[in-house]
N, C-alpha and C positions, 0 to 999 in steps of 0.2 A: 399140605391143604389147597385146594383150587379159588380163585377168585370167586366161584360162584355160592361156593358152600360156606364161605367166611362169615357172610352176614346172618346166614343160618345160625351159625355157630355163636356168633357174637350175642344174638336174640337168646339162646339158651342160657349162655354165662350171664348175660345181665338180668334175665328172669329169675335165674336162681339164686341171684345175688339180691334181687328183690325183695324178698321176704326176712324180717328179723330174725327169725330163729334158724335160719340155713345160715346167714351170717354169724350167728353164735356159736354155730357147729363149726363152721369153719376155724373160727377164731379159737376153739377149743382145739379143734385139730391142729392147729399151726402150733400150740405146745407141745402135742406129743400124739401119736396114733390112739387109739383107742377102740373099744368094742361098740354097738350098738348099745348096750345096758349100759355100758358108762356114759355112752355120749347121751344117753335118753336122762340120766339121774338128775340134773339141775332143771330139769324142764318140766312145766306143769301138763305134759299132756302126754297122750298113751304112748307105751312102744310102738304101736302100729302106724302114729302120726309122725315121730320120728323116724321110722322106715321109710314113710312117703317123701319125707324131706332128703332123708338119703338117696333114695332113687332120682330125685330131681338135680341132685349134688352129683351124683353118679354121670347121670345121661348128660351133663353139662361137662363133663371130665375133669370136674373140681376135685372129687374124692374118688379113691382107688380104695376096693373091698376085698378082703382076701379071706377066704372060710377055712378054717382050721378046727376040724369035728363040728360042733355045734354054733361055736363062736364067729360073728363076722368082726374082723378086724378092719379098722377102717384108717386110712390115711390122706392127707391133703394131697393134691398134687398142683402145685402152683403156676403150672405150666400155662392152663388158660386165664388164670389171673395176668399175666405176664402180658396175654394175647390181648384183654381186654384193655389193659394199660396203655399199650402201644397206640389204642384206639384214641382213647382218652387222652392220651399228650399229643397226637397230632390236633386234636382240637382244643389242646388247652395253649400249645404256641399259636394257633391260628387267633384265637380271641386274646392271647397276650398282646400280640403285632396291633390287633385293631383297639386294645383298650390302650397302650402306648401312644398311638396316634391319637386317640382321644383326649388323651391328657394332655399332648404337646398342644393340641387345637386350643382347647379350654384356658391352659395356661396363658398361649398367646391372647386370646380372645380379653382375658383379665387384664393383661398387662396393658394391652390398647384400651380397654376400659379405663384403667387408672390415668394412663396418660391424659384421656380425652377429659376425664373430671379435673386433673389439675391443671390443664389450660382453661378449662372452664372458669377454676376459682381466680385465676390471675386476671381473668376480663372485668 
């Protein structure tokens, strides 16, 4: 995947993950592959609505569909999740470094403040 298509791909992945129904579908498919009918069973929406959710997940590369006769068998494809996690991990490290520096700064300020108060009491 080239440098220019990566942001668009991440947009698709995060957009697909932005919907709670799609996240629940992925969670179910992480347990085991299922047909569209099996996937739709626990949801209070139409089969057509689930099919539309599945199309979004497929377009993002999160789900693979295999058609056997009249049944559509679906399974999760974790590769896009790893890609999204890689992007998130970069920013987690970025913020952890900054938060560690902030924590050190606040601790030093606090200690300096304690010392000033202790000296003020001695006067």
